[in-house]
VMD Tcl script that builds the backbone (N, CA, C; Angstrom):
set m [mol new atoms 177]
animate dup $m
set s [atomselect $m all]
$s set {name element resname resid chain x y z} {
  {N N MET 1 A 23.095 -85.575 -52.090}
  {CA C MET 1 A 22.646 -86.883 -52.453}
  {C C MET 1 A 21.233 -87.502 -51.985}
  {N N PRO 2 A 20.359 -87.628 -52.972}
  {CA C PRO 2 A 19.216 -88.093 -52.660}
  {C C PRO 2 A 19.160 -89.507 -51.873}
  {N N ILE 3 A 18.561 -89.425 -50.637}
  {CA C ILE 3 A 18.382 -91.100 -50.132}
  {C C ILE 3 A 16.918 -91.350 -49.882}
  {N N VAL 4 A 16.344 -92.392 -50.451}
  {CA C VAL 4 A 15.046 -92.806 -50.362}
  {C C VAL 4 A 15.016 -94.069 -49.529}
  {N N THR 5 A 14.264 -94.256 -48.451}
  {CA C THR 5 A 13.944 -95.504 -47.604}
  {C C THR 5 A 12.700 -95.988 -47.948}
  {N N LEU 6 A 12.435 -97.101 -48.282}
  {CA C LEU 6 A 11.121 -97.865 -48.365}
  {C C LEU 6 A 11.003 -98.834 -47.153}
  {N N GLU 7 A 10.005 -98.697 -46.444}
  {CA C GLU 7 A 9.725 -99.896 -45.616}
  {C C GLU 7 A 8.616 -100.597 -45.977}
  {N N ASN 8 A 8.567 -101.991 -45.873}
  {CA C ASN 8 A 7.833 -102.885 -46.299}
  {C C ASN 8 A 7.377 -103.973 -45.428}
  {N N ALA 9 A 6.142 -104.209 -45.195}
  {CA C ALA 9 A 5.722 -105.125 -44.256}
  {C C ALA 9 A 5.646 -106.703 -45.092}
  {N N GLY 10 A 6.718 -107.307 -44.558}
  {CA C GLY 10 A 6.824 -108.744 -45.254}
  {C C GLY 10 A 8.073 -108.725 -46.223}
  {N N ASN 11 A 8.085 -109.863 -46.947}
  {CA C ASN 11 A 9.253 -109.990 -47.575}
  {C C ASN 11 A 8.944 -109.654 -49.252}
  {N N LEU 12 A 9.876 -109.147 -49.973}
  {CA C LEU 12 A 10.014 -108.812 -51.525}
  {C C LEU 12 A 10.990 -109.916 -51.961}
  {N N THR 13 A 10.563 -110.222 -53.193}
  {CA C THR 13 A 11.518 -111.018 -53.946}
  {C C THR 13 A 12.708 -110.266 -54.501}
  {N N ASP 14 A 13.842 -110.806 -54.908}
  {CA C ASP 14 A 14.847 -110.053 -55.447}
  {C C ASP 14 A 14.699 -109.425 -56.603}
  {N N GLU 15 A 13.747 -109.881 -57.522}
  {CA C GLU 15 A 13.559 -109.277 -58.613}
  {C C GLU 15 A 12.635 -107.946 -58.404}
  {N N GLN 16 A 11.574 -108.114 -57.027}
  {CA C GLN 16 A 10.812 -106.788 -56.885}
  {C C GLN 16 A 11.660 -105.896 -56.410}
  {N N LYS 17 A 12.694 -106.181 -55.681}
  {CA C LYS 17 A 13.666 -105.199 -55.112}
  {C C LYS 17 A 14.474 -104.643 -56.014}
  {N N THR 18 A 15.079 -105.303 -57.002}
  {CA C THR 18 A 15.679 -104.883 -58.285}
  {C C THR 18 A 14.889 -103.946 -58.953}
  {N N ARG 19 A 13.699 -104.140 -59.334}
  {CA C ARG 19 A 12.901 -103.331 -59.932}
  {C C ARG 19 A 12.488 -101.927 -59.165}
  {N N LEU 20 A 12.096 -102.015 -57.763}
  {CA C LEU 20 A 12.023 -100.915 -56.945}
  {C C LEU 20 A 13.074 -99.928 -57.043}
  {N N ILE 21 A 14.352 -100.655 -56.850}
  {CA C ILE 21 A 15.533 -99.789 -57.054}
  {C C ILE 21 A 15.756 -99.153 -58.141}
  {N N LYS 22 A 15.512 -99.746 -59.411}
  {CA C LYS 22 A 15.594 -99.121 -60.864}
  {C C LYS 22 A 14.442 -97.997 -60.865}
  {N N GLU 23 A 13.254 -98.276 -60.527}
  {CA C GLU 23 A 12.277 -97.433 -60.768}
  {C C GLU 23 A 12.396 -96.087 -59.829}
  {N N LEU 24 A 12.658 -96.419 -58.626}
  {CA C LEU 24 A 12.776 -95.307 -57.768}
  {C C LEU 24 A 13.739 -94.340 -58.090}
  {N N THR 25 A 14.947 -94.867 -58.451}
  {CA C THR 25 A 15.969 -94.120 -58.850}
  {C C THR 25 A 15.852 -93.296 -60.112}
  {N N ASN 26 A 15.207 -93.815 -60.985}
  {CA C ASN 26 A 14.716 -93.035 -62.093}
  {C C ASN 26 A 13.767 -92.027 -61.957}
  {N N VAL 27 A 12.760 -92.012 -60.788}
  {CA C VAL 27 A 11.886 -91.085 -60.543}
  {C C VAL 27 A 12.819 -89.821 -59.914}
  {N N VAL 28 A 13.790 -90.357 -59.040}
  {CA C VAL 28 A 14.500 -89.271 -58.223}
  {C C VAL 28 A 15.293 -88.401 -59.268}
  {N N VAL 29 A 15.792 -89.185 -60.058}
  {CA C VAL 29 A 16.800 -88.701 -61.191}
  {C C VAL 29 A 15.934 -87.594 -61.815}
  {N N GLU 30 A 14.765 -87.965 -62.382}
  {CA C GLU 30 A 13.865 -87.160 -63.121}
  {C C GLU 30 A 13.465 -85.592 -62.415}
  {N N VAL 31 A 13.018 -86.111 -60.990}
  {CA C VAL 31 A 12.709 -85.012 -60.306}
  {C C VAL 31 A 13.779 -84.001 -59.746}
  {N N THR 32 A 14.888 -84.650 -59.363}
  {CA C THR 32 A 16.016 -83.725 -58.848}
  {C C THR 32 A 16.936 -83.469 -59.703}
  {N N LYS 33 A 17.150 -83.938 -60.809}
  {CA C LYS 33 A 17.923 -83.739 -61.929}
  {C C LYS 33 A 19.556 -84.210 -61.492}
  {N N LYS 34 A 19.661 -84.877 -60.403}
  {CA C LYS 34 A 20.814 -85.503 -60.020}
  {C C LYS 34 A 21.086 -86.795 -60.595}
  {N N PRO 35 A 22.515 -87.084 -60.757}
  {CA C PRO 35 A 22.867 -88.220 -61.422}
  {C C PRO 35 A 22.637 -89.590 -60.688}
  {N N ALA 36 A 22.159 -90.590 -61.376}
  {CA C ALA 36 A 21.756 -91.909 -60.854}
  {C C ALA 36 A 22.811 -92.259 -59.846}
  {N N GLN 37 A 24.116 -92.064 -60.119}
  {CA C GLN 37 A 25.180 -92.624 -59.077}
  {C C GLN 37 A 25.009 -91.841 -57.749}
  {N N ALA 38 A 24.278 -90.798 -57.695}
  {CA C ALA 38 A 24.185 -90.087 -56.399}
  {C C ALA 38 A 22.891 -90.431 -55.496}
  {N N VAL 39 A 22.079 -91.215 -56.091}
  {CA C VAL 39 A 20.816 -91.751 -55.511}
  {C C VAL 39 A 20.892 -93.101 -54.878}
  {N N TYR 40 A 20.676 -92.947 -53.469}
  {CA C TYR 40 A 20.737 -94.093 -52.621}
  {C C TYR 40 A 19.362 -94.707 -52.350}
  {N N ILE 41 A 19.111 -95.740 -52.546}
  {CA C ILE 41 A 17.775 -96.444 -52.099}
  {C C ILE 41 A 17.947 -97.529 -51.111}
  {N N ARG 42 A 17.260 -97.561 -50.188}
  {CA C ARG 42 A 17.404 -98.498 -49.051}
  {C C ARG 42 A 16.154 -99.229 -48.885}
  {N N ILE 43 A 15.869 -100.384 -48.699}
  {CA C ILE 43 A 14.693 -101.283 -48.547}
  {C C ILE 43 A 14.791 -101.814 -47.273}
  {N N ASP 44 A 13.967 -101.443 -46.256}
  {CA C ASP 44 A 13.807 -102.267 -44.953}
  {C C ASP 44 A 12.695 -103.105 -45.114}
  {N N GLU 45 A 12.801 -104.233 -44.769}
  {CA C GLU 45 A 11.779 -105.366 -44.658}
  {C C GLU 45 A 11.378 -105.626 -43.194}
  {N N VAL 46 A 10.244 -105.367 -42.827}
  {CA C VAL 46 A 9.852 -105.411 -41.549}
  {C C VAL 46 A 9.015 -106.545 -41.339}
  {N N PRO 47 A 9.136 -107.565 -40.331}
  {CA C PRO 47 A 8.083 -108.529 -40.241}
  {C C PRO 47 A 6.756 -108.101 -39.892}
  {N N ARG 48 A 5.630 -108.764 -40.732}
  {CA C ARG 48 A 4.348 -108.389 -40.902}
  {C C ARG 48 A 3.852 -108.200 -39.360}
  {N N LYS 49 A 4.292 -108.872 -38.369}
  {CA C LYS 49 A 3.757 -108.879 -36.943}
  {C C LYS 49 A 4.141 -107.599 -36.287}
  {N N ASN 50 A 4.979 -106.919 -36.935}
  {CA C ASN 50 A 5.399 -105.570 -36.398}
  {C C ASN 50 A 4.568 -104.377 -37.021}
  {N N PHE 51 A 3.617 -104.791 -37.764}
  {CA C PHE 51 A 2.797 -103.670 -38.382}
  {C C PHE 51 A 1.317 -104.005 -37.992}
  {N N GLY 52 A 0.649 -102.874 -37.904}
  {CA C GLY 52 A -0.989 -103.057 -37.660}
  {C C GLY 52 A -1.729 -101.973 -38.364}
  {N N VAL 53 A -2.821 -102.228 -38.800}
  {CA C VAL 53 A -3.764 -101.354 -39.714}
  {C C VAL 53 A -5.164 -101.612 -39.122}
  {N N GLY 54 A -5.666 -100.639 -38.878}
  {CA C GLY 54 A -7.068 -100.728 -38.255}
  {C C GLY 54 A -7.317 -101.180 -36.875}
  {N N GLY 55 A -6.316 -101.071 -36.070}
  {CA C GLY 55 A -6.225 -101.654 -34.853}
  {C C GLY 55 A -5.923 -103.293 -34.838}
  {N N LYS 56 A -5.504 -103.942 -35.945}
  {CA C LYS 56 A -5.241 -105.446 -36.057}
  {C C LYS 56 A -3.981 -105.489 -36.502}
  {N N SER 57 A -3.106 -106.474 -36.084}
  {CA C SER 57 A -1.824 -106.863 -36.541}
  {C C SER 57 A -1.864 -107.632 -37.879}
  {N N LEU 58 A -0.904 -107.266 -38.782}
  {CA C LEU 58 A -0.765 -107.877 -40.134}
  {C C LEU 58 A -0.297 -109.160 -39.958}
  {N N GLY 59 A 0.237 -109.663 -38.789}
  {CA C GLY 59 A 1.038 -110.893 -38.508}
  {C C GLY 59 A 0.175 -112.056 -38.458}
}
mol reanalyze $m
mol bondsrecalc $m
mol representation Tube
mol addrep $m
């Protein structure tokens, strides 16, 4: 069973999450030839203050 975890700094809308789940599932099905029912997608939303890029906090 393929499991995909996406970490995102900040919040996504429900519509964005729905689209990501659909599109990521489609890619995994295409590449692995597994049925969509076997693909798990997990979206973790992490506060921007917990991420840093280039030595600076995103928060």
